[in-house]
C-alpha positions in Angstrom: -6.3 -18.4 -35.4 -3.2 -19.1 -33.3 -2.0 -15.6 -33.8 -5.3 -14.2 -32.5 -5.2 -16.6 -29.5 -1.5 -15.6 -28.8 -2.5 -11.9 -29.0 -5.2 -12.3 -26.4 -3.0 -14.3 -24.1 -0.3 -11.6 -24.3 -2.9 -8.9 -23.8 -4.3 -10.6 -20.7 -0.8 -11.1 -19.3 0.0 -7.4 -19.8 -3.2 -6.3 -18.1 -2.7 -8.7 -15.2 0.9 -7.7 -14.5 0.1 -4.7 -12.3 -2.4 -6.9 -10.3 0.2 -9.6 -9.8 2.9 -7.1 -8.8 0.5 -5.8 -6.1 2.7 -6.1 -3.0 5.5 -8.1 -4.5 7.7 -5.1 -5.0 10.7 -4.5 -2.7 9.2 -1.3 -1.3 6.1 -2.7 0.3 6.1 -3.1 4.1 3.6 -4.4 6.5 2.2 -2.6 9.6 -0.5 -2.3 12.2 -2.3 1.0 12.4 -1.9 2.3 16.0 -3.5 5.8 15.6 -5.1 7.9 12.9 -4.7 11.7 13.0 -6.8 12.8 10.0 -6.8 16.4 11.0 -3.0 16.5 10.5 -2.7 13.9 7.7 -0.7 11.5 9.9 -0.9 7.9 10.9 1.0 6.0 13.6 2.2 2.6 12.4 3.8 -0.3 14.2 5.7 -1.5 11.1 8.1 -4.2 10.0 11.3 -3.4 8.2 11.2 -0.7 5.5 13.9 -1.9 3.1 14.0 1.1 0.8 14.5 3.4 3.8 16.9 0.9 5.6 14.6 1.2 8.6 14.2 -1.6 11.2 10.8 -2.5 12.7 9.4 0.1 15.1 6.4 2.3 15.9 6.4 5.8 14.5 4.3 8.6 13.0 4.1 9.1 9.2 2.6 11.8 7.1 0.4 10.4 4.3 0.5 11.6 0.7 -3.3 11.5 0.3 -5.6 12.5 3.1 -8.4 10.2 1.7 -6.2 7.2 2.5 -7.0 7.7 6.2 -10.7 7.8 5.7 -11.4 4.1 6.4 -8.4 3.3 8.7 -8.8 2.5 12.3 -6.4 1.4 15.1 -5.8 -2.3 14.7 -6.1 -2.4 10.9 -3.3 -4.4 9.2 -2.0 -2.7 6.1 0.6 -3.0 3.3 2.3 0.4 2.6 5.1 2.1 0.8 7.0 5.1 2.3 9.6 7.5 1.1 11.8 10.1 2.6 10.5 13.4 1.3 12.6 16.4 2.4 13.5 14.8 5.7 10.0 13.5 6.5 8.8 10.0 6.1 5.7 9.9 4.0 3.3 7.0 3.3 2.9 7.2 -0.5 0.6 4.1 -0.9 -1.4 2.0 1.4 -4.1 -0.6 1.5 -5.6 -2.8 4.0 -4.6 -6.5 4.1 -7.2 -8.8 2.8 -9.0 -11.2 5.1 -9.0 -15.0 4.6 -12.0 -14.7 2.2 -9.8 -12.6 -0.1 -11.8 -9.4 0.5 -10.1 -6.1 1.3 -10.9 -5.1 4.8 -12.3 -1.8 3.6 -10.0 0.7 1.9 -7.4 0.7 -0.8 -5.6 3.6 -2.3 -2.4 5.2 -3.6 -1.1 8.6 -4.3 -1.9 8.4 -8.0 -5.4 7.0 -7.7 -4.4 3.7 -9.2 -6.1 0.5 -8.2 -4.0 -2.6 -7.9 
């Protein structure tokens, strides 16, 4: 019986790991959406430091990896995001709105691989 219980505990931990890692990774940054340009797959962000790009806080335009990530974004939205330098352009590869005090996403989550966190 203890082996079965231990198995289910380990299984639950393995399944929960991606959820717990949500924005704990070093590559996540925070930002406020300033402008959404869905026609050109771009978003203007006022962001904090982006450690993996060694970039200080500033406001700038990013391309987005997936156009559908812009669908529910509006100026003023707070987001967590990851970005990469792809061929000399900075690209948002993953983004999601910051949750409100009730723990609900403020509308849209997504990443370039269609994974849910």
